[in-house]
Backbone as JSON Lines, residues from 0, in Angstrom:
{"i":0,"aa":"X","n":[25.73,44.14,29.72],"ca":[25.15,44.12,28.61],"c":[24.89,43.25,27.33]}
{"i":1,"aa":"X","n":[24.77,42.34,26.66],"ca":[24.78,42.6,25.54],"c":[23.52,42.55,24.21]}
{"i":2,"aa":"X","n":[24.01,42.81,23.23],"ca":[23.21,42.87,21.9],"c":[23.47,42.84,20.38]}
{"i":3,"aa":"X","n":[22.86,41.26,20.57],"ca":[23.53,40.64,19.4],"c":[23.2,41.73,18.1]}
{"i":4,"aa":"X","n":[23.94,42.18,16.65],"ca":[23.14,42.41,15.68],"c":[23.0,41.98,14.93]}
{"i":5,"aa":"X","n":[24.26,40.8,14.47],"ca":[23.97,39.89,13.22],"c":[23.06,39.52,13.24]}
{"i":6,"aa":"X","n":[21.82,39.27,11.75],"ca":[20.7,37.2,12.38],"c":[21.5,36.73,12.11]}
{"i":7,"aa":"X","n":[21.78,35.82,12.58],"ca":[22.34,34.69,11.77],"c":[22.17,33.39,12.59]}
{"i":8,"aa":"X","n":[22.24,32.32,12.46],"ca":[22.56,30.9,12.97],"c":[23.71,30.56,13.88]}
{"i":9,"aa":"X","n":[25.14,31.29,12.67],"ca":[26.09,30.75,13.71],"c":[27.03,31.7,14.45]}
{"i":10,"aa":"X","n":[26.82,32.54,13.61],"ca":[27.48,34.34,13.54],"c":[26.81,35.5,14.81]}
{"i":11,"aa":"X","n":[27.9,35.92,15.06],"ca":[26.99,36.47,16.4],"c":[27.6,38.45,16.69]}
{"i":12,"aa":"X","n":[27.36,39.51,16.54],"ca":[28.54,40.65,16.31],"c":[27.71,41.36,17.14]}
{"i":13,"aa":"X","n":[28.23,42.45,17.8],"ca":[27.03,43.7,17.99],"c":[27.5,44.71,19.49]}
{"i":14,"aa":"X","n":[27.44,45.56,20.09],"ca":[28.0,45.94,21.2],"c":[27.73,45.51,22.47]}
{"i":15,"aa":"X","n":[28.26,46.6,23.9],"ca":[28.42,45.15,25.22],"c":[28.77,46.58,25.94]}
{"i":16,"aa":"X","n":[27.97,46.58,27.54],"ca":[28.61,46.96,28.22],"c":[28.32,46.94,29.07]}
{"i":17,"aa":"X","n":[29.48,47.18,30.31],"ca":[29.44,46.64,31.23],"c":[30.18,47.52,33.01]}
{"i":18,"aa":"X","n":[28.89,47.33,33.76],"ca":[29.05,48.58,35.08],"c":[29.88,48.43,36.09]}
{"i":19,"aa":"X","n":[30.89,48.64,36.4],"ca":[31.08,47.9,37.54],"c":[31.37,49.51,38.26]}
{"i":20,"aa":"X","n":[31.29,48.84,38.72],"ca":[30.9,50.09,40.78],"c":[32.13,50.45,40.86]}
{"i":21,"aa":"X","n":[31.69,51.56,42.02],"ca":[32.9,52.43,43.01],"c":[33.7,52.22,43.98]}
{"i":22,"aa":"X","n":[34.49,52.43,43.51],"ca":[35.42,51.52,45.61],"c":[35.79,52.79,46.28]}
{"i":23,"aa":"X","n":[34.56,53.0,47.22],"ca":[34.9,53.91,48.17],"c":[34.02,53.78,49.19]}
{"i":24,"aa":"X","n":[33.93,52.73,49.57],"ca":[33.43,52.28,51.18],"c":[34.03,50.8,50.85]}
{"i":25,"aa":"X","n":[35.18,50.12,50.54],"ca":[35.16,48.83,51.67],"c":[35.16,48.05,53.05]}
{"i":26,"aa":"X","n":[35.19,47.07,53.46],"ca":[35.19,47.12,54.51],"c":[36.15,46.17,55.18]}
{"i":27,"aa":"X","n":[37.51,46.48,53.93],"ca":[38.43,46.27,54.39],"c":[39.48,47.74,54.19]}
{"i":28,"aa":"X","n":[39.71,48.04,56.52],"ca":[40.01,49.24,56.27],"c":[41.65,49.62,55.56]}
{"i":29,"aa":"X","n":[42.56,48.8,55.49],"ca":[43.43,48.86,54.33],"c":[43.13,50.41,53.17]}
{"i":30,"aa":"X","n":[42.81,48.83,52.31],"ca":[42.47,48.91,51.03],"c":[41.63,49.78,50.57]}
{"i":31,"aa":"X","n":[39.78,50.41,51.76],"ca":[39.53,51.91,51.7],"c":[40.63,52.86,51.97]}
{"i":32,"aa":"X","n":[40.86,52.99,52.89],"ca":[42.56,53.63,52.48],"c":[43.25,54.69,51.14]}
{"i":33,"aa":"X","n":[42.96,53.46,50.18],"ca":[43.26,53.92,48.93],"c":[42.44,54.5,48.62]}
{"i":34,"aa":"X","n":[42.41,55.58,47.13],"ca":[42.42,56.33,46.47],"c":[41.12,55.56,45.96]}
{"i":35,"aa":"X","n":[39.09,55.98,46.09],"ca":[39.18,55.93,45.6],"c":[38.72,55.46,43.95]}
{"i":36,"aa":"X","n":[37.79,55.24,43.83],"ca":[38.44,54.41,41.93],"c":[36.7,55.03,41.61]}
{"i":37,"aa":"X","n":[36.21,55.63,40.56],"ca":[34.98,56.22,40.42],"c":[34.06,54.49,39.89]}
{"i":38,"aa":"X","n":[33.07,55.22,39.21],"ca":[31.93,54.08,38.82],"c":[32.51,53.84,36.95]}
{"i":39,"aa":"X","n":[32.86,52.34,37.1],"ca":[32.62,52.65,35.92],"c":[32.46,52.01,34.27]}
{"i":40,"aa":"X","n":[31.19,52.86,33.22],"ca":[30.81,51.09,32.43],"c":[31.94,51.78,30.83]}
{"i":41,"aa":"X","n":[32.16,50.16,31.31],"ca":[32.48,49.92,29.93],"c":[32.04,49.49,28.54]}
{"i":42,"aa":"X","n":[32.09,49.81,27.58],"ca":[31.45,50.22,26.69],"c":[32.29,49.77,24.27]}
{"i":43,"aa":"X","n":[31.64,48.73,24.31],"ca":[32.48,48.37,23.36],"c":[31.59,47.23,22.7]}
{"i":44,"aa":"X","n":[32.43,45.87,22.04],"ca":[31.66,45.4,20.79],"c":[32.69,43.69,21.6]}
{"i":45,"aa":"X","n":[31.78,43.25,20.27],"ca":[31.74,41.4,20.66],"c":[31.52,40.83,19.22]}
{"i":46,"aa":"X","n":[33.09,39.74,18.69],"ca":[32.24,39.54,18.16],"c":[32.19,37.58,18.33]}
{"i":47,"aa":"X","n":[31.79,37.15,17.47],"ca":[32.47,34.92,18.54],"c":[30.97,34.38,17.04]}
{"i":48,"aa":"X","n":[31.19,33.16,17.83],"ca":[30.07,32.74,17.27],"c":[29.5,31.07,18.06]}
{"i":49,"aa":"X","n":[28.75,30.46,17.9],"ca":[28.48,29.66,18.22],"c":[27.53,28.36,16.67]}
{"i":50,"aa":"X","n":[28.38,27.11,17.54],"ca":[28.04,26.47,16.67],"c":[28.3,24.61,17.23]}
{"i":51,"aa":"X","n":[26.97,24.17,16.51],"ca":[26.97,22.65,17.17],"c":[27.6,22.43,18.73]}
{"i":52,"aa":"X","n":[26.51,23.09,19.43],"ca":[27.04,23.13,21.26],"c":[28.73,23.71,21.46]}
{"i":53,"aa":"X","n":[29.18,24.33,20.66],"ca":[30.8,24.86,20.89],"c":[30.08,26.53,20.72]}
{"i":54,"aa":"X","n":[30.87,27.85,21.47],"ca":[31.08,28.62,21.37],"c":[32.01,29.35,21.81]}
{"i":55,"aa":"X","n":[32.54,30.41,20.9],"ca":[33.56,31.19,21.33],"c":[33.75,32.77,20.98]}
{"i":56,"aa":"X","n":[33.99,33.82,21.97],"ca":[34.31,35.27,21.79],"c":[35.27,36.16,21.58]}
{"i":57,"aa":"X","n":[35.19,37.44,21.44],"ca":[35.63,38.41,21.36],"c":[35.09,39.34,21.79]}
{"i":58,"aa":"X","n":[36.33,39.37,23.59],"ca":[35.01,41.16,24.21],"c":[36.2,42.25,24.15]}
{"i":59,"aa":"X","n":[35.65,43.53,23.37],"ca":[36.51,44.55,23.52],"c":[35.57,45.85,24.68]}
{"i":60,"aa":"X","n":[36.1,46.77,25.41],"ca":[35.63,47.19,26.59],"c":[36.25,48.53,26.82]}
{"i":61,"aa":"X","n":[36.18,49.73,26.64],"ca":[36.35,51.04,27.38],"c":[35.9,51.59,28.15]}
{"i":62,"aa":"X","n":[36.37,52.75,29.2],"ca":[35.47,52.98,30.18],"c":[34.86,53.81,29.49]}
{"i":63,"aa":"X","n":[34.19,54.0,29.22],"ca":[33.57,56.05,29.51],"c":[33.19,56.3,30.08]}
{"i":64,"aa":"X","n":[33.7,56.78,31.47],"ca":[32.53,57.1,32.24],"c":[33.45,57.79,33.65]}
{"i":65,"aa":"X","n":[35.23,57.97,32.75],"ca":[35.54,57.82,33.33],"c":[36.04,58.23,35.23]}
{"i":66,"aa":"X","n":[36.14,56.12,34.71],"ca":[36.22,55.49,36.46],"c":[36.91,55.11,36.14]}
{"i":67,"aa":"X","n":[37.55,54.75,35.77],"ca":[38.92,54.04,35.85],"c":[39.88,54.21,34.28]}
{"i":68,"aa":"X","n":[39.05,54.72,33.56],"ca":[39.66,54.78,32.54],"c":[40.41,54.15,31.27]}
{"i":69,"aa":"X","n":[40.25,53.13,31.77],"ca":[41.14,51.72,31.06],"c":[40.8,50.84,30.03]}
{"i":70,"aa":"X","n":[40.98,49.9,29.13],"ca":[40.04,49.33,28.45],"c":[40.58,48.04,28.62]}
{"i":71,"aa":"X","n":[39.85,46.37,28.67],"ca":[39.95,46.0,28.68],"c":[39.5,44.75,27.71]}
{"i":72,"aa":"X","n":[39.97,43.46,27.01],"ca":[40.32,42.33,26.37],"c":[39.41,41.76,26.63]}
{"i":73,"aa":"X","n":[38.08,40.98,26.51],"ca":[38.07,39.11,27.08],"c":[38.14,37.86,25.95]}
{"i":74,"aa":"X","n":[38.81,37.02,25.98],"ca":[38.4,36.05,25.09],"c":[37.55,34.83,25.7]}
{"i":75,"aa":"X","n":[36.21,34.15,25.82],"ca":[35.96,33.49,25.46],"c":[35.07,32.55,25.16]}
{"i":76,"aa":"X","n":[35.14,31.07,25.6],"ca":[34.94,29.42,25.37],"c":[34.12,29.09,26.14]}
{"i":77,"aa":"X","n":[33.23,28.07,25.4],"ca":[32.45,27.32,26.22],"c":[31.62,26.46,25.4]}
{"i":78,"aa":"X","n":[30.95,25.3,25.87],"ca":[31.02,23.64,25.28],"c":[29.15,24.29,25.95]}
{"i":79,"aa":"X","n":[28.06,24.23,25.36],"ca":[26.65,23.95,25.5],"c":[26.49,23.14,25.81]}
{"i":80,"aa":"X","n":[26.05,21.58,27.34],"ca":[24.96,20.52,27.08],"c":[23.72,20.9,27.15]}
{"i":81,"aa":"X","n":[22.63,20.15,26.18],"ca":[21.14,20.49,26.42],"c":[20.92,19.14,27.32]}
{"i":82,"aa":"X","n":[19.98,19.61,28.12],"ca":[19.86,18.25,28.9],"c":[18.06,17.77,28.26]}
{"i":83,"aa":"X","n":[18.21,19.02,27.58],"ca":[15.94,18.42,27.41],"c":[15.92,20.16,27.2]}
{"i":84,"aa":"X","n":[14.33,19.77,26.85],"ca":[13.3,21.22,25.64],"c":[14.06,23.18,26.49]}
{"i":85,"aa":"X","n":[13.71,22.36,28.04],"ca":[13.8,23.2,28.33],"c":[15.18,23.46,29.52]}
{"i":86,"aa":"X","n":[16.18,23.11,28.94],"ca":[17.64,23.21,30.57],"c":[18.32,22.99,29.96]}
{"i":87,"aa":"X","n":[20.27,23.49,29.98],"ca":[20.48,23.16,29.15],"c":[22.02,23.68,30.17]}
{"i":88,"aa":"X","n":[22.9,22.81,29.58],"ca":[24.55,23.69,30.7],"c":[25.07,23.95,30.08]}
{"i":89,"aa":"X","n":[26.16,24.86,31.04],"ca":[26.75,24.97,29.93],"c":[28.08,25.71,30.58]}
{"i":90,"aa":"X","n":[29.35,24.99,29.7],"ca":[30.73,25.04,30.63],"c":[31.53,25.91,29.82]}
{"i":91,"aa":"X","n":[31.98,26.88,30.72],"ca":[33.03,27.79,29.74],"c":[34.35,28.25,30.84]}
{"i":92,"aa":"X","n":[34.49,28.95,29.73],"ca":[36.28,29.17,29.78],"c":[37.01,30.88,29.47]}
{"i":93,"aa":"X","n":[37.07,31.35,30.76],"ca":[37.25,33.35,29.88],"c":[39.35,33.52,30.69]}
{"i":94,"aa":"X","n":[39.28,34.34,29.59],"ca":[40.81,35.11,30.34],"c":[40.4,36.36,30.21]}
{"i":95,"aa":"X","n":[41.08,37.75,30.72],"ca":[40.73,39.14,30.54],"c":[42.05,40.06,30.59]}
{"i":96,"aa":"X","n":[42.74,40.48,29.55],"ca":[43.36,41.23,29.45],"c":[43.37,43.33,29.9]}
{"i":97,"aa":"X","n":[43.77,43.2,29.98],"ca":[42.98,44.97,31.25],"c":[45.18,46.16,30.57]}
{"i":98,"aa":"X","n":[44.54,46.98,30.11],"ca":[45.79,47.61,29.96],"c":[46.07,48.74,30.67]}
{"i":99,"aa":"X","n":[47.36,49.55,31.17],"ca":[48.04,49.78,31.96],"c":[47.06,50.76,32.2]}
{"i":100,"aa":"X","n":[45.96,51.49,31.97],"ca":[45.18,52.35,32.89],"c":[43.61,51.58,34.03]}
{"i":101,"aa":"X","n":[43.29,50.49,33.75],"ca":[42.7,49.05,33.95],"c":[43.22,49.09,35.13]}
{"i":102,"aa":"X","n":[44.61,48.46,35.1],"ca":[45.34,47.39,36.45],"c":[45.42,48.94,37.34]}
{"i":103,"aa":"X","n":[45.98,49.92,36.77],"ca":[46.59,51.13,38.35],"c":[45.84,51.15,38.33]}
{"i":104,"aa":"X","n":[43.97,51.92,38.19],"ca":[43.4,52.17,38.99],"c":[43.12,51.37,39.51]}
{"i":105,"aa":"X","n":[42.82,49.58,39.79],"ca":[42.15,48.63,40.73],"c":[43.56,48.64,41.97]}
{"i":106,"aa":"X","n":[44.72,47.72,41.44],"ca":[45.81,47.3,41.49],"c":[46.86,48.28,41.89]}
{"i":107,"aa":"X","n":[47.05,49.69,41.65],"ca":[48.37,49.72,41.81],"c":[48.61,50.77,43.62]}
{"i":108,"aa":"X","n":[49.91,50.97,44.0],"ca":[49.77,52.06,44.58],"c":[49.98,52.55,45.13]}
{"i":109,"aa":"X","n":[50.05,53.75,44.8],"ca":[51.59,54.56,45.53],"c":[51.68,56.11,45.57]}
{"i":110,"aa":"X","n":[52.44,56.69,45.83],"ca":[53.34,57.07,47.43],"c":[52.22,57.53,48.46]}
{"i":111,"aa":"X","n":[51.03,58.07,47.95],"ca":[50.88,58.78,48.67],"c":[48.92,57.57,49.56]}
{"i":112,"aa":"X","n":[48.89,56.59,48.07],"ca":[48.25,55.31,48.72],"c":[49.26,54.62,49.93]}
{"i":113,"aa":"X","n":[50.12,54.4,49.96],"ca":[51.21,53.81,50.93],"c":[51.49,54.64,51.59]}
{"i":114,"aa":"X","n":[51.18,55.94,51.69],"ca":[51.36,56.59,53.4],"c":[49.89,56.52,53.83]}
{"i":115,"aa":"X","n":[48.24,56.34,53.17],"ca":[47.36,56.34,54.06],"c":[47.4,55.17,54.54]}
{"i":116,"aa":"X","n":[47.72,53.74,54.03],"ca":[47.01,53.19,54.26],"c":[48.17,51.72,54.49]}
{"i":117,"aa":"X","n":[49.43,52.15,54.94],"ca":[49.97,50.79,54.88],"c":[50.39,50.5,54.07]}
{"i":118,"aa":"X","n":[50.16,49.18,53.31],"ca":[50.8,48.8,52.06],"c":[51.61,49.23,51.71]}
{"i":119,"aa":"X","n":[52.53,48.32,51.09],"ca":[53.5,48.41,49.72],"c":[53.75,49.37,48.75]}
{"i":120,"aa":"X","n":[54.17,50.44,48.39],"ca":[53.48,50.9,46.72],"c":[53.84,49.96,45.59]}
{"i":121,"aa":"X","n":[53.22,49.91,45.01],"ca":[53.73,48.99,43.95],"c":[52.52,49.52,42.53]}
{"i":122,"aa":"X","n":[53.85,49.46,42.12],"ca":[53.03,49.37,40.7],"c":[53.08,48.27,39.41]}
{"i":123,"aa":"X","n":[50.98,48.88,38.5],"ca":[50.94,47.57,38.01],"c":[50.37,48.03,36.52]}
{"i":124,"aa":"X","n":[51.31,47.14,35.96],"ca":[51.28,46.77,33.8],"c":[50.0,46.63,33.6]}
{"i":125,"aa":"X","n":[50.13,46.91,32.35],"ca":[49.0,46.3,31.34],"c":[50.26,44.21,31.37]}
{"i":126,"aa":"X","n":[48.05,43.45,30.86],"ca":[49.34,42.22,31.54],"c":[47.53,41.78,31.14]}
{"i":127,"aa":"X","n":[46.98,40.23,31.35],"ca":[46.8,39.81,31.48],"c":[45.78,39.12,33.34]}
{"i":128,"aa":"X","n":[44.85,39.85,32.72],"ca":[45.08,39.51,34.75],"c":[44.24,38.37,35.55]}
{"i":129,"aa":"X","n":[43.45,37.98,34.24],"ca":[42.35,36.86,35.11],"c":[42.6,35.87,34.64]}
{"i":130,"aa":"X","n":[42.27,34.5,34.14],"ca":[41.78,33.93,33.84],"c":[40.15,32.99,34.56]}
{"i":131,"aa":"X","n":[40.17,32.14,34.02],"ca":[38.81,32.0,35.28],"c":[37.44,30.9,34.21]}
{"i":132,"aa":"X","n":[36.79,30.09,35.26],"ca":[35.4,28.85,34.81],"c":[34.59,28.72,34.99]}
{"i":133,"aa":"X","n":[33.34,28.8,34.65],"ca":[31.52,29.53,34.59],"c":[31.61,28.15,34.42]}
{"i":134,"aa":"X","n":[29.77,27.62,35.27],"ca":[28.7,26.8,34.79],"c":[27.56,27.41,35.74]}
{"i":135,"aa":"X","n":[27.08,27.3,34.05],"ca":[26.07,28.1,34.18],"c":[24.75,27.05,33.31]}
{"i":136,"aa":"X","n":[23.42,26.38,34.25],"ca":[22.36,26.41,34.59],"c":[21.42,27.05,33.82]}
{"i":137,"aa":"X","n":[20.21,26.73,32.75],"ca":[19.39,27.94,31.51],"c":[17.82,26.97,31.55]}
{"i":138,"aa":"X","n":[16.77,27.41,32.63],"ca":[15.31,26.85,32.03],"c":[14.73,28.25,31.24]}
{"i":139,"aa":"X","n":[14.5,27.12,29.93],"ca":[13.52,28.68,29.99],"c":[11.98,27.39,29.45]}
{"i":140,"aa":"X","n":[11.51,27.92,30.26],"ca":[10.25,26.97,29.48],"c":[9.21,27.5,29.25]}
{"i":141,"aa":"X","n":[9.35,29.37,29.25],"ca":[8.69,30.13,28.09],"c":[9.47,30.65,27.08]}
{"i":142,"aa":"X","n":[8.75,31.43,25.9],"ca":[8.53,31.35,24.72],"c":[9.93,32.08,24.83]}
{"i":143,"aa":"X","n":[10.43,34.0,24.93],"ca":[10.53,35.07,25.72],"c":[11.64,34.67,26.65]}
{"i":144,"aa":"X","n":[11.23,34.29,28.51],"ca":[11.75,34.22,29.3],"c":[12.38,32.54,30.06]}
{"i":145,"aa":"X","n":[12.93,32.93,30.79],"ca":[13.21,32.6,31.34],"c":[14.35,32.23,33.02]}
{"i":146,"aa":"X","n":[14.85,31.6,33.52],"ca":[15.89,31.65,34.37],"c":[17.41,31.22,34.01]}
{"i":147,"aa":"X","n":[18.22,31.9,34.74],"ca":[20.06,31.77,34.84],"c":[20.22,30.96,36.15]}
{"i":148,"aa":"X","n":[21.01,30.69,36.39],"ca":[21.89,29.92,38.17],"c":[23.71,30.08,37.38]}
{"i":149,"aa":"X","n":[23.76,30.52,37.51],"ca":[26.35,31.27,37.68],"c":[26.9,30.16,38.93]}
{"i":150,"aa":"X","n":[27.79,30.41,38.76],"ca":[28.72,29.99,39.82],"c":[29.39,30.51,38.23]}
{"i":151,"aa":"X","n":[30.73,30.73,38.86],"ca":[32.13,31.0,38.54],"c":[33.47,31.37,38.98]}
{"i":152,"aa":"X","n":[34.38,31.07,38.73],"ca":[35.51,31.05,40.44],"c":[36.91,31.35,39.01]}
{"i":153,"aa":"X","n":[37.31,33.0,39.46],"ca":[38.35,33.48,38.11],"c":[39.38,33.48,39.51]}
{"i":154,"aa":"X","n":[40.2,33.16,38.6],"ca":[42.52,33.23,39.05],"c":[42.89,34.93,39.07]}
{"i":155,"aa":"X","n":[42.94,35.23,39.6],"ca":[43.35,36.42,39.55],"c":[45.08,36.1,38.87]}
{"i":156,"aa":"X","n":[45.6,36.86,37.57],"ca":[47.34,36.81,37.52],"c":[47.36,38.47,37.35]}
{"i":157,"aa":"X","n":[49.37,37.59,37.31],"ca":[50.77,39.17,37.24],"c":[50.29,40.09,38.08]}
{"i":158,"aa":"X","n":[50.21,41.46,37.95],"ca":[50.47,41.7,38.18],"c":[49.23,42.54,38.97]}
{"i":159,"aa":"X","n":[47.6,41.16,39.36],"ca":[46.56,41.61,39.8],"c":[46.6,40.31,41.16]}
{"i":160,"aa":"X","n":[47.13,39.61,40.37],"ca":[47.41,38.85,41.96],"c":[49.22,39.11,42.9]}
{"i":161,"aa":"X","n":[49.91,39.98,42.51],"ca":[50.64,40.42,42.99],"c":[50.19,41.5,44.2]}
{"i":162,"aa":"X","n":[49.65,43.33,43.35],"ca":[49.39,43.48,44.23],"c":[49.19,43.37,45.64]}
{"i":163,"aa":"X","n":[49.42,43.97,46.45],"ca":[49.52,44.35,47.89],"c":[47.28,44.52,48.32]}
{"i":164,"aa":"X","n":[47.09,45.21,46.66],"ca":[45.71,44.91,47.68],"c":[45.06,43.24,47.33]}
{"i":165,"aa":"X","n":[45.9,42.72,46.54],"ca":[44.92,41.19,46.4],"c":[46.41,40.31,47.89]}
{"i":166,"aa":"X","n":[47.34,40.54,47.13],"ca":[48.33,40.3,48.18],"c":[48.43,39.84,49.5]}
{"i":167,"aa":"X","n":[47.84,40.97,49.99],"ca":[47.85,41.54,51.49],"c":[47.0,41.21,51.88]}
{"i":168,"aa":"X","n":[45.65,41.88,51.53],"ca":[44.71,41.96,51.79],"c":[43.19,41.38,51.21]}
{"i":169,"aa":"X","n":[43.94,40.67,50.58],"ca":[42.35,39.59,49.24],"c":[42.92,38.46,49.27]}
{"i":170,"aa":"X","n":[42.43,37.89,48.06],"ca":[42.45,36.7,47.11],"c":[42.63,36.64,46.41]}
{"i":171,"aa":"X","n":[43.62,36.15,45.32],"ca":[43.73,35.96,44.4],"c":[42.98,35.13,43.72]}
{"i":172,"aa":"X","n":[41.74,34.22,44.09],"ca":[40.91,33.57,43.88],"c":[39.29,33.75,43.98]}
{"i":173,"aa":"X","n":[38.89,34.49,42.97],"ca":[37.43,35.11,43.22],"c":[36.28,34.43,42.98]}
{"i":174,"aa":"X","n":[35.35,33.81,43.99],"ca":[33.5,33.05,43.03],"c":[32.8,34.09,43.62]}
{"i":175,"aa":"X","n":[32.15,33.87,41.87],"ca":[30.56,34.48,42.09],"c":[30.14,33.48,41.76]}
{"i":176,"aa":"X","n":[28.49,33.85,42.3],"ca":[27.16,33.28,42.1],"c":[26.06,33.81,41.5]}
{"i":177,"aa":"X","n":[25.13,33.33,41.55],"ca":[23.81,34.37,41.06],"c":[22.68,33.52,40.13]}
{"i":178,"aa":"X","n":[21.97,34.33,40.55],"ca":[20.78,33.85,39.53],"c":[19.9,35.07,38.55]}
{"i":179,"aa":"X","n":[18.77,34.82,37.34],"ca":[18.64,36.1,36.75],"c":[18.27,35.65,36.38]}
{"i":180,"aa":"X","n":[16.63,36.44,35.68],"ca":[15.65,36.5,35.01],"c":[16.18,37.12,33.81]}
{"i":181,"aa":"X","n":[16.1,36.35,32.14],"ca":[16.82,36.7,30.83],"c":[15.0,36.55,30.02]}
{"i":182,"aa":"X","n":[15.48,37.27,29.52],"ca":[14.44,37.54,28.93],"c":[15.36,37.89,26.63]}
{"i":183,"aa":"X","n":[14.67,36.92,26.3],"ca":[15.04,36.9,24.37],"c":[14.24,37.57,24.22]}
{"i":184,"aa":"X","n":[14.83,38.78,23.23],"ca":[13.83,39.18,22.52],"c":[13.56,38.28,20.53]}
């Protein structure tokens, strides 16, 4: 959820929140044997601009729900391609930096986790955890309401990629897609 609080045709800034579901019932038996990670609610702010179909922003968020206890900073950039008055395509790129607490919650395997799961111990440190690309199609035939379709590819990096959670049991290549109903105030 993003709420822009700057009434400007170019500048954007405000509050941002992100929900991360708990990790406690995973299809992979070895990962499921790892210590659970409680639900996280990341809360923070963002600042950026949109000008001549180009956009860029920085987002910073901290867990406020005692799930991962971590913080992330995300850089976003993109270009919007207007098709007509109702349709837009957007191409975007992003990268995410995560602190030690965030990385440890999702990617570290201590001795107890190793004994329960059979995965090798692994220490995860802060750093860039991913880089990715988005393709977004938006259809807004009404003043406030519209639809949005998203296809996203994310590549995990560094300690996120090298963790046995990903390297042995998962995949460093992540894909997401979805269709959303949007409302603009």
